C-alpha positions as CSV (number, residue, x, y, z in Angstrom):
1,X,0.0,0.0,0.0
2,X,1.5,3.3,-1.0
3,X,1.9,6.2,1.4
4,X,-0.6,8.3,-0.6
5,X,-3.3,5.6,-0.3
6,X,-2.7,5.4,3.4
7,X,-2.9,9.2,3.7
8,X,-6.2,9.3,1.9
9,X,-7.6,6.6,4.1
10,X,-6.6,8.3,7.3
11,X,-9.3,10.9,7.1
12,X,-12.0,8.1,7.2
13,X,-10.2,6.3,10.1
14,X,-10.9,6.5,13.8
15,X,-7.7,8.3,14.4
16,X,-8.4,10.8,11.6
17,X,-11.9,11.4,13.0
18,X,-10.6,12.0,16.5
19,X,-8.0,14.4,15.1
20,X,-10.7,16.3,13.2
21,X,-12.8,16.5,16.3
22,X,-9.9,17.9,18.3
23,X,-9.2,20.5,15.6
24,X,-12.8,21.6,15.5
25,X,-13.0,21.8,19.3
26,X,-9.8,23.8,19.3
27,X,-11.5,26.3,17.0
28,X,-14.2,26.7,19.6
29,X,-11.6,28.5,21.8
30,X,-11.2,31.3,19.3
31,X,-14.9,31.6,18.9
32,X,-15.5,31.8,22.6
33,X,-12.9,34.6,22.8
34,X,-14.7,36.5,20.0
35,X,-18.1,36.0,21.7
36,X,-16.7,37.4,25.0
37,X,-15.0,40.4,23.3
38,X,-18.2,41.1,21.3
39,X,-20.3,41.1,24.4
40,X,-17.9,43.4,26.2
41,X,-17.8,45.9,23.3
42,X,-21.5,45.5,22.6
43,X,-20.7,44.8,19.0
44,X,-23.9,43.2,17.6
45,X,-22.4,42.3,14.2
46,X,-19.4,40.5,15.6
47,X,-21.7,38.8,18.1
48,X,-23.9,37.5,15.3
49,X,-20.8,36.3,13.4
50,X,-19.3,34.5,16.4
51,X,-22.7,32.9,17.2
52,X,-23.0,31.6,13.6
53,X,-19.4,30.3,13.9
54,X,-20.3,28.5,17.2
55,X,-23.3,26.9,15.6
56,X,-21.1,25.7,12.7
57,X,-18.7,24.2,15.2
58,X,-21.4,22.3,17.1
59,X,-22.8,21.0,13.8
60,X,-19.3,19.9,12.6
61,X,-18.7,18.1,15.9
62,X,-22.1,16.3,15.6
63,X,-21.3,15.2,12.1
64,X,-17.9,13.9,13.2
65,X,-19.5,12.1,16.1
66,X,-21.9,10.4,13.8
67,X,-19.1,9.4,11.5
68,X,-17.2,8.0,14.5
69,X,-20.3,5.9,15.5
70,X,-20.5,4.6,11.9
71,X,-16.9,3.6,12.0
72,X,-17.6,1.8,15.3
73,X,-20.5,-0.1,13.8
74,X,-18.3,-1.3,11.0
75,X,-15.6,-2.5,13.4
76,X,-15.6,-6.3,13.8
77,X,-14.0,-6.1,17.2
78,X,-16.7,-3.7,18.6
79,X,-19.6,-5.4,16.9
């Protein structure tokens, strides 16, 4: 199996999914800071933008969690 084939398969692996979830959750830190700053400055537009970003992060984590469950269902050892 070539290295390129392994790299393409990593994204659909358990490890790749966990890594994606961690990266998405890490992005939530920046959004939380923007929300806090927008509230302090009473900047409605930035507050709306940060809220939409937060919803996107929650949705992304939900999709990754669903993918993780599907990978678990396909796993012979778990099943």
